[in-house]
Structures are given as structure tokens and as C-alpha cells.
C-alpha positions in Angstrom: -49.3 -0.7 27.3 -51.0 0.1 30.6 -51.0 -1.9 33.9 -54.2 -3.7 32.9 -52.5 -5.2 29.8 -49.3 -6.2 31.6 -49.2 -10.0 32.1 -46.2 -9.6 34.5 -47.7 -6.9 36.7 -47.4 -9.3 39.7 -43.6 -9.0 39.3 -43.9 -5.3 40.2 -46.1 -6.1 43.1 -43.6 -8.7 44.4 -40.8 -6.2 44.2 -42.9 -3.7 46.0 -43.5 -6.2 48.9 -39.8 -6.5 49.3 -39.3 -2.7 49.3 -42.0 -2.3 51.9 -40.4 -4.9 54.1 -37.0 -3.2 53.8 -38.5 0.2 54.7 -40.1 -1.4 57.8 -36.9 -3.2 58.8 -34.7 -0.1 58.3 -36.6 3.1 59.1 -33.5 5.1 58.1 -33.6 3.8 54.6 -34.0 6.8 52.2 -35.7 6.9 48.9 -32.4 7.6 47.3 -30.8 4.5 48.8 -33.8 2.5 47.7 -33.4 3.7 44.1 -29.7 3.0 44.3 -30.4 -0.5 45.5 -32.9 -1.1 42.6 -30.3 0.1 40.1 -27.8 -2.3 41.6 -30.4 -5.1 41.6 -30.6 -4.8 37.8 -26.9 -5.4 37.6 -27.0 -8.3 40.1 -29.7 -10.2 38.2 -27.9 -9.7 34.9 -24.8 -11.2 36.6 -26.8 -14.2 37.7 -27.5 -14.9 34.0 -23.9 -14.3 32.9 -24.2 -10.7 31.8 -22.8 -7.4 33.2 -19.5 -9.0 33.9 -17.6 -5.7 34.0 -20.2 -4.0 36.3 -20.0 -3.9 40.0 -22.8 -4.4 42.6 -22.5 -2.2 45.6 -21.7 -3.6 49.0 -23.6 -0.8 50.8 -25.3 -2.6 53.7 -28.5 -0.6 53.4 -29.0 -1.9 49.8 -28.3 -5.6 50.3 -31.8 -6.6 51.4 -33.4 -5.0 48.4 -30.8 -6.3 45.9 -31.2 -9.9 47.3 -35.0 -9.7 47.2 -35.0 -8.6 43.6 -32.4 -11.3 42.6 -34.5 -14.0 44.4 -37.6 -12.9 42.6 -35.8 -12.9 39.3 -34.3 -16.3 39.8 -37.7 -17.6 40.8 -39.6 -16.1 37.8 -37.3 -15.5 34.8 -37.8 -18.2 32.1 -40.1 -20.1 34.5 -43.4 -18.3 34.9 -45.4 -16.8 32.0 -42.4 -16.7 29.7 -40.8 -13.8 31.6 -37.5 -12.9 30.1 -34.5 -11.2 31.7 -35.2 -8.1 29.7 -38.8 -8.0 30.7 -37.9 -8.5 34.4 -35.4 -5.6 34.2 -38.1 -3.5 32.7 -40.4 -4.3 35.6 -37.6 -3.3 38.0 -37.2 -0.1 36.1 -40.9 0.6 36.5 -40.5 0.2 40.3 -37.6 2.7 40.2 -39.9 5.2 38.5 -42.7 4.6 41.1 -40.2 5.1 43.9 -39.2 8.5 42.7 
């Protein structure tokens, strides 16, 4: 599947908007910190849906804005818009991690 066939491409775009905002808010934010935050965002959204109970989400200050942004988007979209599932959402977050590298 390419981007033109992805009915949830706007989720990636929404996540990117949050990443851009965090980079602007915190110019010292590194790409490595951003990728770390995205990985933790996957855990955090799983926790919101009752999964990943034994996994921990970082308390690193630099990551909190990205994590919260991704969780908010997930709560707004998962099971509510275009039949987006938690698994599909996590896959979109994974795509953003690849793009950030």
C-alpha cells in the first residue's frame, strides 16, 4: 500500500503537526528524543485502551508534549473516525518514526 491508498493518511499528518509544534517550542529537542517520544507514545496509547500494563512510559520532560499529542489524537480518532483501530493507529505512529529517522 502506498500513501495514495491509505485511508488514514491524515493521522500521520496530524502527528506531524504535533511534532513540528514541539520542535518549534523546544529548539533543543533532538531527533533521537523525538523518536524516543514516539516510541513511548505507542505505549501510552495502548495503556489508554487497557493494554501494555507492564510497560512504562518515560517521564522525560522533553518527550511529554509529543506523547500527549499522540495520545490525544488517538483518543479522538480510534474507533471513532473511518473505523481506525488501535493497531492501525500504532502503525501510523510507526510510519512517523520511520519518517523522523
